[in-house]
N, C-alpha and C positions, 0 to 999 in steps of 0.2 A: 575507589573500590578496586580490589584486585580481581584477577580472573577467577580465582577460586571462590571469592565472595559472590561474584556474578553467577557462577555455576550453582552455588548453594542456594542463592535466591531463586533461580529458575526452578531448582528441584523442589523447594518449599511451595512454590506456586503450582507446580504440577501435582504435588501431593494434595493441595487444596482443591485443585480441579478434579482429581480422582474422587475425593470425598463428595464434592458437589454433584458429580455425575452419578455416584452411588445413591445419593439422596433423591436425585431426579428420577432415577430408575425405579425407586420404590413408589414414587407417585404416578409415574407414567406407565410403568409395566415394561415387560420385555417385548419390544417390537423391533422391526428391521431398522428403523431410524435410530432407536436407542442402542442397538448393537453396533451400528456404525459409529456413533459418538463414543461408545466405550472402546471400540477398536482404535479410533483416532487418538484417544487419550493414551492408550497403551503404546501406540506407535511413537507418540511424543516422548514418553518415558524411555523407550528403547533408544530413540535417536539421541536423547540427551546422554544416556549411558555410553553410547558410541563416541559422542563428542568428548566426554570426560576422559575416556580411554585414549583417544587420539591426542588430546592436549597433554595428558600425563606422560606420554611416551615421546613427545617432541621436546627439543632442547629449550630451556628457559621458559617453558610454558607457552611458547609461540605455536600457533597452528602450523602443521607441516604442509608444504606444498608438494603436489605430485611432481615427479621427475619429468623434465621436458625431454621428449623424444624428437630428435631431428630426422626428418625424412629427406634423403638426398634428391637433388634435381636430376641426377643422371638416370637414363632409361634402364629399366630392368632387363636382365638377360632374357632374350627371346626363347631360350630353351626351357625356361620355366613354364611357358605356355604351350609347349608342344604336346599334342594329344588331347588338349582341352577342348571341350565342346563349347560351341557358341551358345550363349544363354538364349533360350527360347527357340533355337533352331535345331538342337540336337546334334548328334555326331555328323561329321561331313559326309560319311558314306551312306547316310539315311536321308529320306525325304521328310520334310516337315508335313504334318497333316493338312 
């Protein structure tokens, strides 16, 4: 099965789930729990649409990986912190409560 076939299969199953949830709601009625199930079903559909979009924009249909950001081991410039307040203690010229 290709990636597009898998995505289409998941979409069909989500459509079936949506119809089953609608039938269940007719029997159970509108309750907090039913609204949660309906919202979860909608979230799954939204998430699948996002996945389809990300796969469509990646080369060769491969999922794209986020770019790795390297953080240097060298210390930061101390001037970046000049005038900053110590967390929880306030400014150096004031007393803590």
